[in-house]
Structures are given as structure tokens and as C-alpha cells.
N, C-alpha and C positions, 0 to 999 in steps of 0.2 A: 504494499500499500504506499509506503514511504517513496519508493521509486516513481510510482504513478503520480503522486501529488507533486513531487519535485519536478518531474518532466512537464507537468501541466503548468506549474508556476514559471518554469524556465521558458515556456512557449508564450508567456504573457509579459512582454517587456514593459508594458504600461501599468503593470500591477493587476492583481485580482483579489476580490473579496471572498471571504468564506462562503457567502450566500451564492456567488457565481460558481465556485468549486462544487458546492453542494448540488447545484442544478446540473452541471456538466458531468461530474463524476458519479452522480447518483449514490452518494454516501451521506451519512448523517452529519450534521454540523458538529456534533459532539466528537465524533471520530476524527473528522477533519481537523478540528481544533487540537486534539491530542497529537496527531501526526505533524501538524504545522509547528506546534510548540517544540516538538523534538527536533525538527529541521532547523528552527531558529536557534536552539541551544547548541546545535552542532555547527552552526555558522554556514549552513547550506542555502538558506534563504534569508531575506531581511524583511522587516515589517516597518512601514511608515503609515502612521495613523491606523487605518483599518484595511490596508491593502498589503499583500505579500508580493515581493519582487524577487527576481532571480539575483543571485550574487555573482558579480563578474569576477572571474578568476584571472589573476595576473600570473603570467608564466615567467619565472625568474630563470635567467641564464647563468 
């Protein structure tokens, strides 16, 4: 489920709300909240106000 949510957020460069994820992914808001919180804690996504955004990964040489 985490991979699915992360891929969905990564496909939304302008950000996405939980309600939009709930509708598109057909999962409960509670479950999505748990998964997005875990992704936030791991630094895989970021949250600004009530939208989730992909994290840009910088490649170091």
C-alpha cells in the first residue's frame, strides 16, 4: 500500500489531498492517513498545509 500511495503522490507535482487520494485509490481516509504519516516520517513525501507533495531527490556525485 505504501508503494501505491507514494507512486500516486509522486504523479501529482501540484500536490494532492487525502480526499483526492481516497477517491482515486478507493481506500479509507483513515488508512491513507496512516500510510501518508509513515511516508512523511521516512522523508519520502512532504506535506504543506493539507496537501502531500513528492520529495525531489538530489543525486550527489
